[in-house]
N, C-alpha and C positions, 0 to 999 in steps of 0.2 A: 784477608778480610772475610772470606767465606768461613774459614776455620773459627774465627771469633764469633761469627753469627751462630754457627752450630753449637759452640760451647755455651753461648748465652742462652739459646733455646733449651739446651739440656739443663742448664741451671734453673731456668724458670719452671720447667716441667717438674723437676725434683723438689724445688721449694714449694711449689703449688701443691704437690701431692702430700707433702708434710702438713700443710695447713688443713687440708680436707681430712687427713687422718686424725689430727688433733681435735677437729670438730666432731668427728664420729666418736672418738674416745670420750669427749665431753658429753655427748648425747647418751652414750651407754652408761656413763657414770650417773647422770641424772635419772635414768631409768632404774638403775640398781638401787639408788637412794629411795626412789619411790617404792620399789619392791620391798625394801627393808621396812619402810613405814607401814606397808600393808601387811606386815608379818609374813612375807613370802621370802623367808631367809634362804631357802634352797636356790631359788631363781636369782636372788641377789648375789649370792656367792658365785654362781656360774657366770654372771655378767662381770663381776669384779675379776674373776679369773680370765675371762676373755679380754678384758682391757689390758691386764698386765702382760698377757701373751701377745696380743696383736699390736699393742702400742706401747712397748716397754719404756720408751724415752719421753713419753708425754707426761704433762703435769697430772693428768687424770690417772695414769698408772701409779704414780706415787701415792695418791689418795686411795686408790683401789687396794693397793698392797696393804696400806694401813688398816683399811676396813676389814680386809681378809684376816689379818693378824688379830684384830679385835674380835671378830666373829668366831675364830677358831680357838680362842682362849677359853679354857674350861671355866664355866660359870661357878660361882661360889655359893 
């Protein structure tokens, strides 16, 4: 019984940490988008890179990677 309680607590802590990580990634993504709109491309790129590095499995990381690809594409 004690072992099950410990395993349950570990599971709850780990899943809770993932949620807060996704929230932080989403907040950074929102800030990066704002920086892009303000024509602060350099800061936006840094934020997108941070999202992909710190939260690689988050939905925000997929969008950040797509934005990085777009921003790094040579302009015509």
